[in-house]
KOLKOL-523881 format. One record per residue (C-alpha): x negated, y, z; residue in three letters. Coordinates in Angstrom, 3 decimals, decimal comma, m for minus. Layout:
<site east="X" north="Y" up="Z" code="ALA"/>
...
This chain:
<site east="0,000" north="0,000" up="0,000" code="GLY"/>
<site east="m2,849" north="2,337" up="0,839" code="GLY"/>
<site east="m4,420" north="1,922" up="m2,545" code="SER"/>
<site east="m1,071" north="2,713" up="m4,259" code="GLY"/>
<site east="m0,676" north="5,871" up="m2,195" code="ASP"/>
<site east="m4,210" north="6,851" up="m3,102" code="HIS"/>
<site east="m3,549" north="6,370" up="m6,824" code="GLN"/>
<site east="m0,324" north="8,437" up="m6,727" code="SER"/>
<site east="m2,055" north="11,460" up="m5,216" code="MET"/>
<site east="m2,494" north="14,268" up="m7,787" code="PRO"/>
<site east="m6,016" north="14,990" up="m8,907" code="LEU"/>
<site east="m7,371" north="18,300" up="m7,697" code="GLU"/>
<site east="m7,874" north="20,777" up="m10,566" code="ALA"/>
<site east="m11,441" north="22,012" up="m10,996" code="PRO"/>
<site east="m11,977" north="25,607" up="m9,871" code="PRO"/>
<site east="m11,615" north="28,193" up="m12,601" code="VAL"/>
<site east="m14,473" north="30,614" up="m12,926" code="ASP"/>
<site east="m13,389" north="34,211" up="m13,519" code="LEU"/>
<site east="m16,163" north="34,481" up="m16,119" code="MET"/>
<site east="m14,449" north="31,738" up="m18,158" code="ASP"/>
<site east="m11,115" north="33,553" up="m18,204" code="VAL"/>
<site east="m11,686" north="37,282" up="m18,475" code="THR"/>
<site east="m15,332" north="37,908" up="m19,314" code="PRO"/>
<site east="m14,634" north="40,554" up="m21,946" code="ILE"/>
<site east="m11,561" north="42,362" up="m20,657" code="TRP"/>
<site east="m12,952" north="43,342" up="m17,264" code="LEU"/>
<site east="m15,782" north="45,534" up="m18,646" code="PRO"/>
<site east="m13,436" north="46,692" up="m21,423" code="PHE"/>
<site east="m10,878" north="47,949" up="m18,921" code="LEU"/>
<site east="m13,502" north="49,444" up="m16,616" code="PHE"/>
<site east="m15,465" north="51,318" up="m19,294" code="ASN"/>
<site east="m12,481" north="52,405" up="m21,334" code="TYR"/>
<site east="m10,683" north="53,550" up="m18,183" code="GLY"/>
<site east="m13,595" north="55,537" up="m16,767" code="VAL"/>
<site east="m14,489" north="57,193" up="m20,083" code="ILE"/>
<site east="m10,876" north="57,974" up="m21,015" code="THR"/>
<site east="m10,131" north="59,540" up="m17,625" code="ILE"/>
<site east="m13,381" north="61,554" up="m17,742" code="SER"/>
<site east="m12,784" north="62,978" up="m21,238" code="ILE"/>
<site east="m9,108" north="63,645" up="m20,473" code="ALA"/>
<site east="m10,134" north="65,543" up="m17,335" code="PHE"/>
<site east="m12,691" north="67,611" up="m19,274" code="LEU"/>
<site east="m10,058" north="68,354" up="m21,943" code="ALA"/>
<site east="m7,600" north="69,436" up="m19,247" code="LEU"/>
<site east="m10,162" north="71,806" up="m17,708" code="VAL"/>
<site east="m11,062" north="73,162" up="m21,163" code="ALA"/>
<site east="m7,382" north="73,692" up="m21,967" code="HIS"/>
<site east="m7,012" north="75,655" up="m18,738" code="TRP"/>
<site east="m10,239" north="77,693" up="m18,940" code="LYS"/>
<site east="m11,191" north="77,979" up="m22,630" code="VAL"/>
<site east="m8,797" north="79,864" up="m24,937" code="PRO"/>
<site east="m10,642" north="78,616" up="m28,025" code="LEU"/>
<site east="m9,976" north="75,012" up="m27,010" code="PHE"/>
<site east="m6,280" north="75,777" up="m26,451" code="ARG"/>
<site east="m6,115" north="77,229" up="m29,940" code="GLU"/>
<site east="m7,895" north="74,169" up="m31,352" code="TRP"/>
<site east="m5,713" north="71,690" up="m29,456" code="PHE"/>
<site east="m2,499" north="73,427" up="m30,554" code="ALA"/>
<site east="m3,024" north="72,080" up="m34,074" code="GLN"/>
<site east="m1,378" north="68,620" up="m34,347" code="PRO"/>
<site east="m4,270" north="67,044" up="m36,284" code="ILE"/>
<site east="m6,668" north="67,885" up="m33,442" code="ASN"/>
<site east="m4,639" north="65,795" up="m30,989" code="LYS"/>
<site east="m5,472" north="62,878" up="m33,271" code="PHE"/>
<site east="m9,153" north="63,870" up="m33,260" code="TRP"/>
<site east="m9,251" north="64,058" up="m29,453" code="LEU"/>
<site east="m7,890" north="60,510" up="m29,245" code="GLY"/>
<site east="m10,373" north="59,506" up="m31,940" code="TRP"/>
<site east="m13,258" north="60,939" up="m29,909" code="ILE"/>
<site east="m12,150" north="59,029" up="m26,806" code="ILE"/>
<site east="m12,008" north="55,680" up="m28,641" code="VAL"/>
<site east="m15,371" north="56,270" up="m30,366" code="VAL"/>
<site east="m17,087" north="57,183" up="m27,089" code="VAL"/>
<site east="m15,534" north="54,152" up="m25,344" code="CYS"/>
<site east="m16,583" north="51,693" up="m28,056" code="SER"/>
<site east="m20,001" north="53,297" up="m28,413" code="GLY"/>
<site east="m20,468" north="53,112" up="m24,660" code="GLY"/>
<site east="m19,609" north="49,406" up="m24,674" code="MET"/>
<site east="m22,045" north="48,695" up="m27,497" code="ILE"/>
<site east="m24,764" north="50,655" up="m25,664" code="ALA"/>
<site east="m23,989" north="48,691" up="m22,510" code="MET"/>
<site east="m24,566" north="45,454" up="m24,457" code="MET"/>
<site east="m27,704" north="46,519" up="m26,318" code="LEU"/>
<site east="m29,768" north="48,284" up="m23,657" code="PHE"/>
<site east="m31,776" north="45,808" up="m21,557" code="PRO"/>
<site east="m31,538" north="45,650" up="m17,802" code="GLY"/>
<site east="m34,382" north="45,461" up="m15,289" code="ALA"/>
<site east="m34,976" north="41,806" up="m16,221" code="ASP"/>
<site east="m35,461" north="42,681" up="m19,885" code="GLY"/>
<site east="m32,319" north="40,827" up="m21,030" code="VAL"/>
<site east="m29,871" north="42,729" up="m23,242" code="MET"/>
<site east="m26,682" north="43,858" up="m21,556" code="GLY"/>
<site east="m25,470" north="44,790" up="m18,106" code="TRP"/>
<site east="m23,160" north="43,011" up="m15,702" code="GLY"/>
<site east="m20,526" north="40,822" up="m17,304" code="LEU"/>
<site east="m21,883" north="41,618" up="m20,765" code="LEU"/>
<site east="m25,428" north="40,372" up="m20,207" code="LYS"/>
<site east="m26,738" north="38,164" up="m22,989" code="TYR"/>
<site east="m28,606" north="35,049" up="m21,859" code="ASP"/>
<site east="m28,060" north="32,696" up="m24,796" code="GLY"/>
<site east="m25,962" north="30,277" up="m22,678" code="ALA"/>
<site east="m22,480" north="30,974" up="m21,244" code="LEU"/>
<site east="m22,654" north="34,709" up="m21,922" code="ASN"/>
<site east="m24,192" north="34,379" up="m25,392" code="GLY"/>
<site east="m20,891" north="33,743" up="m27,235" code="PRO"/>
<site east="m19,142" north="36,221" up="m24,936" code="ILE"/>
<site east="m21,722" north="38,893" up="m25,783" code="TRP"/>
<site east="m21,333" north="38,256" up="m29,531" code="ILE"/>
<site east="m17,520" north="38,393" up="m29,282" code="ALA"/>
<site east="m17,503" north="41,618" up="m27,264" code="ALA"/>
<site east="m20,022" north="43,244" up="m29,568" code="ASN"/>
<site east="m17,949" north="42,259" up="m32,611" code="GLU"/>
<site east="m14,703" north="43,598" up="m31,096" code="VAL"/>
<site east="m16,278" north="46,963" up="m30,349" code="ASN"/>
<site east="m17,960" north="47,053" up="m33,755" code="THR"/>
<site east="m14,580" north="46,474" up="m35,427" code="GLN"/>
<site east="m13,002" north="49,250" up="m33,332" code="ILE"/>
<site east="m15,705" north="51,817" up="m34,031" code="ILE"/>
<site east="m15,780" north="50,990" up="m37,760" code="VAL"/>
<site east="m11,989" north="51,404" up="m37,826" code="LEU"/>
<site east="m12,379" north="54,857" up="m36,234" code="CYS"/>
<site east="m15,031" north="56,066" up="m38,680" code="PHE"/>
<site east="m13,196" north="54,565" up="m41,651" code="THR"/>
<site east="m9,996" north="56,370" up="m40,662" code="SER"/>
<site east="m12,003" north="59,606" up="m40,358" code="ALA"/>
<site east="m13,481" north="59,037" up="m43,825" code="ALA"/>
<site east="m10,025" north="58,387" up="m45,306" code="ILE"/>
<site east="m8,682" north="61,579" up="m43,711" code="VAL"/>
<site east="m11,652" north="63,793" up="m44,641" code="ASN"/>
<site east="m12,675" north="62,556" up="m48,087" code="LEU"/>
<site east="m9,697" north="63,682" up="m50,254" code="PRO"/>
<site east="m9,758" north="67,362" up="m49,160" code="PRO"/>
<site east="m13,570" north="67,440" up="m49,206" code="ALA"/>
<site east="m13,701" north="66,051" up="m52,750" code="LEU"/>
<site east="m10,951" north="68,442" up="m53,849" code="THR"/>
<site east="m12,764" north="71,432" up="m52,378" code="GLU"/>
<site east="m16,057" north="70,411" up="m54,013" code="LEU"/>
<site east="m14,325" north="70,001" up="m57,394" code="PHE"/>
<site east="m12,727" north="73,438" up="m57,071" code="LEU"/>
<site east="m16,093" north="75,082" up="m56,405" code="THR"/>
<site east="m16,968" north="74,159" up="m60,006" code="PHE"/>
<site east="m13,580" north="74,439" up="m61,732" code="SER"/>
<site east="m12,109" north="77,486" up="m59,892" code="HIS"/>
<site east="m14,900" north="79,018" up="m57,748" code="PRO"/>
<site east="m13,003" north="82,298" up="m57,306" code="ASP"/>
<site east="m9,832" north="80,606" up="m56,027" code="ALA"/>
<site east="m11,300" north="77,938" up="m53,738" code="VAL"/>
<site east="m11,543" north="80,225" up="m50,709" code="ASP"/>
<site east="m7,799" north="80,832" up="m50,809" code="GLY"/>
<site east="m7,101" north="77,100" up="m50,422" code="LEU"/>
<site east="m10,087" north="76,196" up="m48,226" code="PHE"/>
<site east="m11,162" north="79,336" up="m46,333" code="PRO"/>
<site east="m14,756" north="79,201" up="m45,133" code="ARG"/>
<site east="m15,727" north="82,786" up="m44,304" code="PRO"/>
<site east="m19,425" north="83,506" up="m44,435" code="GLY"/>
<site east="m20,288" north="80,766" up="m46,966" code="LEU"/>
<site east="m21,418" north="81,487" up="m50,506" code="SER"/>
<site east="m20,404" north="79,118" up="m53,287" code="THR"/>
<site east="m23,851" north="77,515" up="m53,283" code="ARG"/>
<site east="m23,831" north="77,022" up="m49,510" code="GLN"/>
<site east="m20,335" north="75,567" up="m49,671" code="ARG"/>
<site east="m21,425" north="73,062" up="m52,332" code="ARG"/>
<site east="m24,425" north="71,936" up="m50,277" code="ILE"/>
<site east="m22,291" north="71,449" up="m47,162" code="PHE"/>
<site east="m19,582" north="69,568" up="m49,096" code="LEU"/>
<site east="m22,136" north="67,312" up="m50,807" code="ALA"/>
<site east="m23,339" north="66,047" up="m47,422" code="PHE"/>
<site east="m19,795" north="65,899" up="m46,011" code="ALA"/>
<site east="m18,633" north="63,746" up="m48,929" code="ASN"/>
<site east="m21,661" north="61,450" up="m48,661" code="MET"/>
<site east="m20,863" north="60,985" up="m44,965" code="ASN"/>
<site east="m17,468" north="59,549" up="m45,958" code="CYS"/>
<site east="m18,553" north="57,597" up="m49,049" code="ILE"/>
<site east="m21,443" north="55,787" up="m47,328" code="PHE"/>
<site east="m19,017" north="54,598" up="m44,644" code="MET"/>
<site east="m17,031" north="52,379" up="m47,004" code="PHE"/>
<site east="m19,743" north="49,724" up="m47,615" code="PRO"/>
<site east="m19,933" north="49,324" up="m43,831" code="LEU"/>
<site east="m16,156" north="48,959" up="m43,732" code="THR"/>
<site east="m16,310" north="46,263" up="m46,417" code="PHE"/>
<site east="m19,057" north="44,285" up="m44,690" code="SER"/>
<site east="m17,432" north="44,487" up="m41,250" code="THR"/>
<site east="m13,901" north="43,591" up="m42,323" code="TRP"/>
<site east="m14,576" north="41,180" up="m45,186" code="MET"/>
<site east="m17,703" north="39,229" up="m44,146" code="ILE"/>
<site east="m17,708" north="37,043" up="m40,988" code="PRO"/>
<site east="m20,215" north="38,110" up="m38,384" code="VAL"/>
<site east="m22,286" north="34,930" up="m38,701" code="GLU"/>
<site east="m22,785" north="35,554" up="m42,470" code="ARG"/>
<site east="m22,883" north="39,360" up="m42,486" code="ARG"/>
<site east="m26,122" north="40,714" up="m44,026" code="PRO"/>
<site east="m27,937" north="43,101" up="m41,731" code="PHE"/>
<site east="m28,951" north="45,427" up="m44,586" code="TYR"/>
<site east="m25,401" north="46,826" up="m44,802" code="TYR"/>
<site east="m25,837" north="48,338" up="m41,344" code="THR"/>
<site east="m29,540" north="49,109" up="m41,753" code="ALA"/>
<site east="m28,983" north="51,064" up="m44,986" code="VAL"/>
<site east="m25,515" north="52,586" up="m44,914" code="PHE"/>
<site east="m25,173" north="53,460" up="m41,228" code="LEU"/>
<site east="m28,165" north="55,871" up="m41,245" code="PRO"/>
<site east="m27,061" north="57,264" up="m44,624" code="LEU"/>
<site east="m23,500" north="57,916" up="m43,427" code="SER"/>
<site east="m24,355" north="59,289" up="m39,992" code="PHE"/>
<site east="m27,370" north="61,191" up="m41,309" code="GLY"/>
<site east="m25,261" north="62,885" up="m43,988" code="SER"/>
<site east="m22,627" north="63,878" up="m41,433" code="GLY"/>
<site east="m25,199" north="65,222" up="m38,981" code="ILE"/>
<site east="m26,967" north="67,128" up="m41,762" code="THR"/>
<site east="m23,664" north="68,643" up="m42,915" code="ALA"/>
<site east="m22,852" north="69,790" up="m39,375" code="GLY"/>
<site east="m26,307" north="71,249" up="m38,707" code="ILE"/>
<site east="m26,396" north="73,004" up="m42,089" code="TYR"/>
<site east="m22,942" north="74,541" up="m41,566" code="LEU"/>
<site east="m23,854" north="75,684" up="m38,046" code="ALA"/>
<site east="m27,084" north="77,303" up="m39,274" code="CYS"/>
<site east="m25,335" north="79,082" up="m42,159" code="VAL"/>
<site east="m22,522" north="80,344" up="m39,940" code="MET"/>
<site east="m24,992" north="81,522" up="m37,300" code="SER"/>
<site east="m27,019" north="83,407" up="m39,897" code="LYS"/>
<site east="m23,828" north="84,927" up="m41,340" code="SER"/>
<site east="m22,698" north="85,983" up="m37,867" code="LYS"/>
<site east="m26,047" north="87,658" up="m37,112" code="ARG"/>
<site east="m25,887" north="89,483" up="m40,443" code="LEU"/>
<site east="m22,343" north="90,651" up="m39,690" code="GLU"/>
<site east="m23,393" north="91,971" up="m36,272" code="VAL"/>
<site east="m26,376" north="93,784" up="m37,840" code="THR"/>
<site east="m24,183" north="95,409" up="m40,490" code="ILE"/>
<site east="m21,625" north="96,445" up="m37,862" code="THR"/>
<site east="m24,311" north="98,056" up="m35,688" code="ARG"/>
<site east="m25,849" north="99,838" up="m38,685" code="PHE"/>
<site east="m22,437" north="101,154" up="m39,756" code="SER"/>
<site east="m21,719" north="102,343" up="m36,215" code="SER"/>
<site east="m25,033" north="104,222" up="m35,960" code="HIS"/>
<site east="m24,563" north="105,680" up="m39,445" code="HIS"/>
<site east="m21,091" north="106,946" up="m38,499" code="SER"/>
<site east="m22,458" north="108,614" up="m35,347" code="LYS"/>
<site east="m25,258" north="110,305" up="m37,301" code="ASP"/>
<site east="m22,755" north="111,564" up="m39,894" code="SER"/>
<site east="m20,541" north="112,974" up="m37,130" code="ALA"/>
<site east="m23,481" north="114,864" up="m35,615" code="LEU"/>
<site east="m24,328" north="116,401" up="m38,960" code="VAL"/>
């Protein structure tokens, strides 16, 4: 009888390791939560204190861009968390440490999820920005006198506008090969040269466009201030005469 009772007893289930169940979602939730709350708080302070930000945020498209920035920073932060080595020299921190054993597949999966998210963000930005940027560049050649009425960029000459738009368009166009490789080729067969070539070209073009525009606008602003001061002094001298 004792042996029958022993056989009818249910087998005890093996303990479930938290790492086997939610290895990816815990750092996802933590990082995304912390970064989202931080950026939202900074945006709230800027909306309260900075009139220029309030004016920027009042435009509906910029609400999309604020959300876009949050997602990009979150995904980029996760990828950085997985790539930078810890004190032991192994890539990754905490739950996303890569050791080639249990966490190896987890690391690859988390890296791929964040890569897909960040490529989606930059592809959506390219799709939004490319049509107007191409149109504006075309108009600088076909109707250079009318382009400023449709795409006002005070302080830019036609030549400066063309240079800026060339880099801005390349920023979008070089993103699409990365989109193709990330969405159409499985990670285990994805050639590294897509990222090695087109990521620097896309990001470098965008950074160059931004720096060039900032330099041109700064120079234009300084020239405007100089002309204003000269006109003011000239008016005072004329009044004295």
